[in-house]
C-alpha positions in Angstrom: -12.1 0.7 43.2 -13.9 -1.3 40.5 -15.4 2.0 39.1 -12.0 3.6 39.0 -10.5 0.6 37.1 -13.4 0.6 34.6 -13.0 4.3 34.0 -9.2 3.8 33.5 -9.8 0.9 30.9 -12.4 3.1 29.1 -10.0 6.0 28.9 -7.3 3.7 27.5 -9.7 2.3 24.9 -10.9 5.7 23.8 -7.4 7.0 23.5 -6.4 4.1 21.4 -9.5 4.5 19.2 -8.8 8.2 18.8 -5.2 7.5 17.8 -6.4 5.2 15.0 -8.9 7.7 13.6 -6.4 9.6 11.6 -5.4 7.5 8.7 -2.0 7.5 7.1 -1.4 7.5 3.4 1.3 5.7 1.4 2.7 6.9 -1.9 4.2 4.2 -4.1 6.2 5.0 -7.3 7.4 2.3 -9.6 9.7 2.8 -12.5 8.2 0.8 -15.4 9.6 0.0 -18.8 8.1 0.8 -22.2 9.0 -2.5 -23.7 6.9 -4.5 -21.2 4.6 -1.8 -19.8 1.5 -3.7 -20.9 2.6 -6.7 -19.0 3.3 -4.7 -15.9 -0.2 -3.2 -16.0 -1.7 -6.6 -16.6 0.2 -8.1 -13.6 -0.8 -5.2 -11.3 -4.5 -5.0 -12.4 -5.2 -8.7 -12.7 -3.1 -10.1 -10.0 -1.5 -7.7 -7.5 -4.7 -5.8 -6.8 -6.7 -9.0 -6.2 -4.1 -10.3 -3.8 -3.8 -7.0 -2.1 -7.6 -7.1 -1.4 -7.0 -10.2 0.7 -4.8 -8.1 3.0 -7.1 -5.1 3.1 -5.1 -2.7 1.0 -7.2 0.3 0.3 -5.9 1.8 -3.0 -7.2 5.3 -3.4 -6.0 6.2 -6.9 -3.6 5.0 -9.6 -1.6 7.1 -12.1 1.0 6.9 -14.8 3.6 9.6 -15.2 5.9 9.9 -18.2 8.9 12.1 -18.7 11.7 12.2 -21.2 13.7 9.8 -19.1 11.3 7.3 -17.7 7.7 6.1 -17.2 6.4 5.8 -13.6 3.4 4.0 -12.1 2.1 5.9 -9.1 -0.5 4.9 -6.6 -1.9 6.1 -3.2 -3.0 3.8 -0.4 -4.9 4.6 2.8 -4.2 2.8 6.0 -5.7 3.1 9.5 -2.2 3.2 11.0 1.4 2.3 10.3 1.4 -1.1 12.1 -1.5 -2.3 9.9 0.3 -1.1 6.8 3.5 -2.9 7.7 1.7 -6.1 8.6 -0.3 -6.1 5.3 2.9 -5.5 3.2 4.6 -8.3 5.1 1.7 -10.7 4.4 1.4 -9.6 0.8 5.1 -10.2 0.1 4.9 -13.7 1.7 1.8 -14.7 -0.2 2.5 -17.7 -2.3 0.2 -16.7 -5.1 2.1 -13.4 -5.4 5.5 -15.1 -5.3 4.4 -17.4 -8.1 3.0 -14.6 -10.3 6.1 -12.5 -9.9 8.3 -15.5 -10.8 6.1 -16.3 -13.9 6.1 -12.7 -15.2 9.9 -12.3 -14.6 10.6 -15.6 -16.5 8.3 -14.6 -19.3 8.9 -10.8 -19.7 12.0 -10.0 -17.7 11.9 -7.3 -15.0 8.7 -5.3 -15.3 9.6 -2.9 -12.4 12.8 -0.9 -11.9 13.3 1.4 -9.0 10.5 1.6 -6.3 10.0 4.5 -4.1 7.8 4.2 -1.0 6.7 7.2 1.2 4.4 7.2 4.2 2.4 10.4 4.4 0.8 11.8 7.5 -1.9 14.4 6.8 -1.4 17.7 8.6 -4.1 19.3 10.7 -4.4 22.3 8.3 -4.6 20.2 5.2 -7.9 20.7 3.2 -10.2 17.7 3.3 
């Protein structure tokens, strides 16, 4: 009976581990404004990214996209699973240092971010590596 129980526990652990092997990706798109774009990049680079590190954000790449109508800041993140992602974002948003930085920048420069899009991406099995 003990052996059967240990095998059962081992199977559950292996199944849980296998489910966490496939990471999920997050695409974030922020509308940013030309009049305070420099300040947005400063806030993200010098403050947000440092605070995100505390919560194990794994930023894969960062881009800027510009069209006739708007400028967007785009970045990709990798997460081990959705629960980890949600918890990290919850902790980041409650971080007092981040709250203070956002308040300071808003008071000094106005809104540095407009519309925000957030997409969770699950890689398909036939996607190239």
